[in-house]
C-alpha positions as CSV (number, residue, x, y, z in Angstrom):
1,X,20.5,2.3,25.8
2,X,18.2,0.4,22.9
3,X,19.1,1.1,19.4
4,X,17.5,0.4,16.1
5,X,20.1,0.0,14.3
6,X,21.9,0.0,10.5
7,X,21.2,-3.6,9.9
8,X,20.2,-5.8,6.8
9,X,18.8,-8.5,9.2
10,X,15.1,-9.3,8.7
11,X,13.5,-11.0,11.3
12,X,9.8,-12.9,11.3
13,X,8.2,-15.1,13.9
14,X,6.7,-17.6,10.3
15,X,8.7,-15.5,7.6
16,X,8.6,-12.9,5.3
17,X,7.4,-13.1,1.9
18,X,10.6,-13.4,-0.7
19,X,9.6,-10.0,-2.7
20,X,9.6,-8.0,0.7
21,X,12.7,-9.8,2.0
22,X,14.6,-9.0,-1.2
23,X,13.7,-5.2,-1.1
24,X,14.0,-4.9,2.7
25,X,17.9,-6.5,2.1
26,X,19.0,-4.2,-0.7
27,X,17.4,-1.0,1.1
28,X,19.1,-1.9,4.8
29,X,21.9,-0.4,3.5
30,X,20.8,3.0,3.4
31,X,19.1,3.1,6.9
32,X,20.5,5.6,9.7
33,X,20.6,5.3,13.1
34,X,18.5,6.5,15.7
35,X,18.1,5.9,18.9
36,X,15.6,4.7,21.7
37,X,15.6,5.4,25.3
38,X,14.0,4.2,27.8
39,X,11.1,6.0,30.4
40,X,10.6,4.9,33.9
41,X,8.2,7.2,34.6
42,X,4.4,6.4,35.6
43,X,1.4,8.1,34.5
44,X,0.0,10.4,36.8
45,X,-3.8,10.5,35.2
46,X,-7.2,10.7,36.9
47,X,-9.7,9.4,35.1
48,X,-13.5,11.1,35.9
49,X,-17.2,10.1,35.4
50,X,-19.2,6.9,35.7
51,X,-18.0,4.0,34.5
52,X,-19.8,3.6,31.3
53,X,-19.1,7.3,30.9
54,X,-15.1,6.7,31.0
55,X,-16.1,3.7,28.6
56,X,-18.1,5.3,26.0
57,X,-15.5,8.5,25.6
58,X,-12.8,5.8,25.4
59,X,-14.1,4.0,22.9
60,X,-15.6,7.1,20.9
61,X,-11.5,8.3,20.7
62,X,-10.2,5.3,19.7
63,X,-13.0,4.6,16.9
64,X,-12.0,6.1,13.5
65,X,-14.0,9.4,12.8
66,X,-17.1,8.5,10.4
67,X,-18.0,4.9,12.2
68,X,-21.1,6.8,13.7
69,X,-24.1,5.5,12.0
70,X,-22.2,3.6,9.7
71,X,-23.5,0.0,8.4
72,X,-20.1,-1.3,8.1
73,X,-18.7,-3.3,10.7
74,X,-15.7,-2.9,12.9
75,X,-13.0,-4.7,11.6
76,X,-11.0,-7.2,13.6
77,X,-8.9,-10.2,13.1
78,X,-10.2,-13.8,12.6
79,X,-7.4,-15.7,10.9
80,X,-3.9,-16.8,12.7
81,X,-1.6,-13.6,12.4
82,X,1.9,-14.0,10.9
83,X,4.3,-11.1,12.3
84,X,7.5,-10.0,10.3
85,X,9.5,-7.4,11.4
86,X,11.9,-5.5,8.9
87,X,14.6,-3.2,10.0
88,X,16.2,-3.9,13.9
89,X,18.9,-6.0,14.9
90,X,17.6,-9.5,15.8
91,X,16.6,-9.2,19.0
92,X,14.5,-6.1,18.6
93,X,13.4,-7.5,16.3
94,X,12.3,-10.5,17.8
95,X,11.4,-8.5,20.9
96,X,8.7,-7.1,18.9
97,X,7.3,-9.6,16.7
98,X,7.1,-11.5,20.2
99,X,5.1,-8.8,21.9
100,X,2.6,-8.0,19.2
101,X,2.1,-11.8,19.3
102,X,1.6,-12.2,23.3
103,X,-0.9,-9.4,23.0
104,X,-2.8,-11.1,20.3
105,X,-3.2,-14.1,21.8
106,X,-4.4,-13.1,25.0
107,X,-7.3,-11.6,23.1
108,X,-8.1,-15.7,22.0
109,X,-6.2,-15.0,18.5
110,X,-4.2,-17.8,16.8
111,X,0.2,-16.9,15.6
112,X,1.2,-18.4,12.7
113,X,3.4,-21.4,12.5
114,X,6.8,-21.0,11.0
115,X,6.6,-20.9,7.6
116,X,3.5,-19.1,7.6
117,X,3.2,-16.1,5.3
118,X,3.6,-13.0,6.8
119,X,-0.1,-10.6,7.1
120,X,0.8,-8.3,9.7
121,X,4.6,-6.2,8.5
122,X,6.6,-4.0,10.8
123,X,8.7,-1.6,9.3
124,X,11.6,0.1,11.2
125,X,13.4,3.0,9.5
126,X,14.6,6.3,9.9
127,X,13.8,7.1,6.0
128,X,10.0,5.8,5.7
129,X,9.1,8.5,2.9
130,X,11.9,7.0,0.7
131,X,11.2,3.2,1.6
132,X,7.5,3.5,0.7
133,X,7.6,5.3,-2.0
134,X,9.8,2.4,-3.3
135,X,7.5,0.0,-2.0
136,X,4.7,1.2,-3.2
137,X,6.5,1.3,-6.5
138,X,7.9,-2.7,-6.8
139,X,4.8,-4.3,-4.4
140,X,1.8,-1.8,-4.5
141,X,-0.7,-4.7,-4.1
142,X,0.5,-5.7,-1.1
143,X,-1.3,-1.6,0.3
144,X,-4.6,-2.8,-1.4
145,X,-5.8,-0.8,-3.5
146,X,-8.6,1.1,-5.3
147,X,-11.2,-0.8,-6.9
148,X,-10.2,-3.9,-5.5
149,X,-13.8,-5.2,-4.8
150,X,-13.2,-7.0,-1.7
151,X,-11.6,-4.8,0.6
152,X,-10.5,-1.5,1.6
153,X,-8.0,0.0,3.3
154,X,-9.9,2.2,6.6
155,X,-7.7,2.9,9.4
156,X,-5.4,4.9,8.2
157,X,-5.4,7.4,5.4
158,X,-7.4,5.7,2.2
159,X,-5.1,7.4,-0.4
160,X,-1.7,5.1,-1.2
161,X,0.3,8.9,-1.4
162,X,-1.1,10.2,1.7
163,X,-0.2,6.8,3.9
164,X,3.2,7.3,2.0
165,X,3.5,11.4,2.5
166,X,2.6,11.0,6.0
167,X,5.1,12.2,8.7
168,X,3.7,10.2,12.1
169,X,6.2,8.4,14.2
170,X,4.1,5.4,13.3
171,X,1.7,4.7,10.2
172,X,0.1,2.1,9.6
173,X,-1.9,1.0,6.9
174,X,-5.1,-2.0,7.0
175,X,-6.4,-4.3,4.3
176,X,-9.8,-5.2,5.2
177,X,-11.6,-7.5,3.3
178,X,-15.5,-8.2,3.7
179,X,-16.4,-11.9,4.2
180,X,-19.5,-13.4,3.4
181,X,-21.4,-15.9,4.9
182,X,-19.7,-19.1,3.7
183,X,-16.4,-17.4,5.0
184,X,-15.0,-16.3,1.0
185,X,-14.5,-12.9,0.6
186,X,-17.3,-10.9,-1.2
187,X,-15.8,-11.0,-4.7
188,X,-15.1,-14.7,-4.5
189,X,-12.9,-17.0,-5.6
190,X,-13.9,-18.7,-8.2
191,X,-12.8,-21.6,-9.6
192,X,-14.0,-23.5,-13.0
193,X,-15.2,-27.0,-12.5
194,X,-16.4,-29.7,-15.1
195,X,-18.1,-28.8,-18.1
196,X,-16.7,-24.7,-17.4
197,X,-19.2,-24.1,-14.6
198,X,-17.3,-22.1,-12.1
199,X,-17.4,-23.2,-8.4
200,X,-16.3,-21.8,-5.0
201,X,-18.7,-18.7,-5.8
202,X,-19.3,-16.5,-2.6
203,X,-22.8,-16.5,-1.3
204,X,-24.1,-14.1,0.5
205,X,-27.4,-15.9,2.2
206,X,-30.7,-13.9,2.6
207,X,-31.0,-14.4,6.2
208,X,-29.4,-10.7,7.4
209,X,-31.8,-9.3,9.9
210,X,-32.0,-6.0,12.0
211,X,-29.3,-7.5,14.4
212,X,-27.6,-9.6,12.8
213,X,-25.8,-9.0,9.7
214,X,-24.5,-12.0,7.1
215,X,-21.3,-10.6,6.5
216,X,-18.7,-9.2,8.3
217,X,-15.3,-7.4,7.8
218,X,-11.9,-9.0,9.0
219,X,-8.2,-7.7,8.9
220,X,-6.3,-9.0,5.8
221,X,-3.4,-8.1,6.5
222,X,-1.5,-4.6,8.3
223,X,1.5,-2.6,7.8
224,X,2.9,-0.5,10.1
225,X,6.3,1.8,9.7
226,X,8.2,3.3,12.3
227,X,9.9,6.3,11.7
228,X,12.8,5.9,14.2
229,X,14.0,9.4,13.9
230,X,10.8,10.1,16.2
231,X,11.3,7.5,18.7
232,X,13.2,8.9,21.1
233,X,13.3,9.4,24.6
234,X,11.1,6.2,24.1
235,X,11.7,2.6,25.2
236,X,11.3,-0.3,22.9
237,X,8.9,-2.1,25.4
238,X,6.5,1.3,24.9
239,X,7.0,1.1,21.0
240,X,6.5,-2.6,21.0
241,X,2.8,-2.2,22.5
242,X,1.5,1.0,20.9
243,X,2.5,-1.6,17.5
244,X,0.6,-4.3,19.2
245,X,-2.6,-2.0,20.1
246,X,-2.3,-0.3,16.3
247,X,-2.4,-3.9,14.8
248,X,-4.8,-5.3,16.4
249,X,-7.8,-2.3,16.6
250,X,-9.1,0.0,14.0
251,X,-7.5,2.9,15.7
252,X,-8.7,6.7,14.9
253,X,-4.9,8.1,14.5
254,X,-5.8,11.2,16.0
255,X,-7.4,9.8,19.4
256,X,-6.5,11.6,22.1
257,X,-6.9,9.7,25.4
258,X,-5.3,12.1,27.8
259,X,-7.6,11.7,30.0
260,X,-7.1,7.9,30.3
261,X,-3.7,5.8,31.0
262,X,-3.3,4.3,27.5
263,X,-0.2,3.5,25.3
264,X,-1.9,5.3,22.6
265,X,-1.0,8.8,24.4
266,X,2.9,7.5,23.8
267,X,3.2,10.1,21.0
268,X,1.3,12.9,22.8
269,X,2.5,16.0,24.3
270,X,2.2,14.9,27.8
271,X,4.9,14.2,30.0
272,X,4.1,11.4,31.3
273,X,3.8,8.3,29.3
274,X,2.8,4.3,30.4
275,X,5.7,1.9,30.0
276,X,3.5,-0.8,28.6
277,X,-0.6,-1.6,28.0
278,X,-2.7,-0.2,30.4
279,X,-5.3,-1.7,32.0
280,X,-7.7,0.3,29.7
281,X,-6.0,-0.7,26.6
282,X,-5.8,-4.6,27.2
283,X,-9.8,-4.4,28.3
284,X,-10.4,-2.5,25.1
285,X,-8.8,-5.2,22.9
286,X,-10.8,-8.3,25.1
287,X,-14.1,-6.1,24.4
288,X,-13.2,-5.8,20.6
289,X,-12.8,-9.5,20.6
290,X,-15.6,-10.9,22.8
291,X,-17.9,-8.7,20.7
292,X,-20.3,-10.4,18.1
293,X,-18.2,-10.4,14.5
294,X,-21.8,-9.9,12.4
295,X,-23.4,-7.2,14.3
296,X,-25.9,-5.6,12.1
297,X,-23.5,-2.5,12.1
298,X,-20.5,-0.3,13.4
299,X,-22.5,1.5,15.8
300,X,-24.1,-1.8,17.3
301,X,-20.5,-3.1,17.7
302,X,-18.9,-0.5,19.1
303,X,-22.1,0.0,21.5
304,X,-21.4,-3.7,22.6
305,X,-17.4,-2.9,22.9
306,X,-18.4,0.4,25.1
307,X,-20.8,-1.8,27.4
308,X,-18.5,-4.8,27.8
309,X,-15.5,-2.2,28.7
310,X,-18.0,-0.7,31.3
311,X,-17.9,-4.0,33.1
312,X,-14.5,-4.3,33.7
313,X,-13.2,-2.9,36.9
314,X,-10.3,-0.2,36.0
315,X,-8.6,2.5,37.6
């Protein structure tokens, strides 16, 4: 039996920021026990329709609501991922972090070296509302905030209060930066040079076309919270792969992939769940990370992801 147990331990592949570390150490004393039972059943899902139709249906379910026709691009990681895990025992935290890192490397991403700053934080707790309320009060900037010119929080509830009050087994919040052609966020990172002249100003080039944008949307940091009181009956491997998927992609929390074998069905009412990421899941992530980052719109990017997914031989 795998258990999330009360522990003051904080595990990070490459370190957790000092502020969050100090907070977690104090909060961990209040954690209660929640069990995670292994389930080793195989799904009995039959995917029907043409490959193109299947791929389109799969992508449309995963894509957050409101993406169709949107000019904004599809966010994904470009910088190295630095995973931090707060809450579980040492080996459980290591397993979660390693699983996410392996899935990230499989799509061509780098994982941070020891000592880097955590940008993907996973928190396991039986009292998520209490923890998040305190975090929002003490470390609000970690979650992004309205009015920040360079970020948005797509992929989950845009309102921080709604995110805190959410009662899903797993909730996540993405902080997304819009990056210019020079690699600098669009609000810039200006510094004053000689004579008081600003330097390092952001540049938006006038070379965008109907097929290519001169900006891209990139994941800056992601916070994922597991409500361990709702994970009974699921193995640590299943939960870890679910975390990996929502950490790497912009996912509709209400995605209904009951017609497909997918780790995103983990908390659905269906009785059979896959025991790890399915070939569909891995092909989607591979298609996402091989699609053009600077396509002119989210619609064009999702169309490319769909076309790439349709090329895979999937059951």
